C-alpha positions in Angstrom: 13.9 -57.8 6.7 13.1 -56.3 3.4 13.0 -52.9 4.8 16.4 -53.3 6.5 18.0 -54.3 3.3 16.4 -51.5 1.5 17.6 -48.8 4.1 21.1 -50.4 3.9 21.2 -50.0 0.1 20.1 -46.4 0.4 22.7 -45.7 3.0 25.4 -47.3 0.8 24.3 -45.1 -2.1 24.4 -42.0 -0.1 27.7 -42.8 1.2 29.1 -43.5 -2.2 27.8 -40.3 -3.6 29.3 -38.4 -0.7 32.8 -40.1 -1.2 32.7 -39.4 -4.8 31.5 -35.9 -4.4 28.5 -36.4 -6.7 30.8 -36.8 -9.7 32.6 -33.4 -9.2 36.1 -35.0 -8.4 38.3 -33.9 -11.3 40.3 -36.5 -13.1 43.4 -36.0 -15.2 43.0 -36.1 -18.9 44.6 -39.3 -20.5 48.1 -38.6 -21.7 48.7 -35.6 -19.3 51.0 -35.3 -16.4 48.1 -35.3 -13.8 47.4 -31.5 -13.9 43.8 -30.8 -13.4 42.0 -27.8 -14.9 39.1 -26.5 -13.1 36.6 -24.5 -15.1 34.8 -21.8 -13.3 31.7 -20.6 -14.9 31.6 -16.7 -15.9 29.4 -14.5 -13.7 26.0 -13.5 -15.3 24.7 -10.0 -15.3 21.4 -9.2 -13.7 19.8 -6.1 -15.3 18.9 -3.5 -12.7 17.4 -0.1 -13.1 19.7 2.9 -12.7 17.2 5.6 -12.9 16.7 7.1 -9.4 13.1 7.8 -8.3 12.8 11.1 -6.7 10.3 11.4 -3.9 9.6 14.8 -2.5 8.5 15.0 1.0 7.5 18.2 2.9 9.5 19.3 6.0 7.1 19.6 8.8 5.7 23.2 9.2 6.8 24.2 5.7 4.2 24.1 2.8 5.3 23.0 -0.7 3.3 26.0 -2.2 2.6 29.5 -1.3 -0.9 29.9 0.0 -3.4 30.0 -2.8 -0.9 28.8 -5.4 -1.8 26.0 -7.8 0.8 23.3 -8.3 1.8 19.7 -7.6 0.4 18.6 -4.3 -2.2 21.2 -4.0 -5.9 20.4 -3.4 -8.3 22.1 -5.7 -12.0 22.0 -6.1 -14.1 22.5 -9.3 -15.7 25.9 -9.2 -17.7 28.2 -11.5 -19.2 25.9 -13.9 -22.8 27.1 -13.2 -23.9 23.5 -12.7 -22.5 22.2 -16.0 -19.5 20.5 -14.5 -16.0 20.2 -15.8 -14.9 17.6 -18.3 -11.7 15.8 -17.0 -9.9 14.5 -20.1 -7.5 11.7 -21.0 -4.9 14.3 -21.8 -4.4 18.1 -21.8 -6.3 19.0 -24.9 -9.9 19.9 -26.0 -9.7 17.0 -28.5 -8.8 14.4 -25.9 -11.5 12.0 -24.7 -13.5 13.0 -21.8 -13.0 10.5 -18.8 -15.8 11.9 -16.7 -17.6 15.2 -15.7 -16.6 16.6 -12.3 -19.3 18.7 -10.5 -18.8 22.0 -8.7 -17.2 21.5 -5.2 -15.6 18.2 -6.1 -12.2 18.0 -4.7 -9.0 16.8 -6.4 -5.3 16.4 -5.8 -3.0 18.1 -8.5 -0.5 15.3 -9.6 0.8 16.7 -12.9 1.1 19.8 -15.1 0.9 22.5 -16.0 0.6 22.1 -19.7 -0.4 24.6 -22.2 -2.7 23.5 -25.1 -5.6 25.0 -27.1 -5.2 28.4 -25.3 -5.7 26.7 -21.9 -3.6 25.8 -18.9 -4.2 22.2 -17.9 -3.6 20.3 -14.7 -3.5 16.6 -14.0 -5.9 15.8 -11.2 -6.7 12.6 -9.2 -9.5 12.3 -6.7 -8.2 11.5 -3.2 -11.0 8.9 -2.6 -10.6 7.1 -6.1 -7.4 6.7 -8.0 -9.4 5.8 -11.1 -11.2 9.1 -11.1 -8.3 11.1 -12.7 -7.3 13.1 -15.8 -6.6 16.6 -17.0 -8.8 19.7 -16.5 -8.6 23.3 -17.4 -7.3 25.6 -14.7 -10.0 28.3 -15.3 -12.5 26.1 -13.4 -10.3 25.1 -10.6 -9.9 26.9 -7.3 -7.1 26.2 -4.8 -8.4 24.9 -1.3 -6.8 26.9 1.4 -5.3 24.5 4.0 -4.4 25.4 7.6 -0.6 24.9 7.9 -0.6 26.0 11.6 0.4 23.3 13.9 
């Protein structure tokens, strides 16, 4: 019995709110002719980025670079360090902090550069197997890896 009374009160409350429109029914202001003014909120602006991102994709069968040329997208290996390795630095400068030492035959993808600094040409490298193994290296100790572009 108590449950039935409770449900009846809930249904009456819902019906009242629906008929009243949840308080959204506009009422004329006292002393007016009954005209109703409806206020519509102004739209808000959502910030969006207008800077396009350029993504270069190769056409099948056409290489980005001429064979043996160093540039963005080329794979290179460390060479001619006589076992000493190549310091890969935080930026293209001999005074920049050394991130790690890459050993001969280690392979990297060229992702930036070239930059000229301290009498050297620097390329930004990234190991294809570890995105954290990245930095800038002098081109004198990098050798382009020839890839077979034949289908």
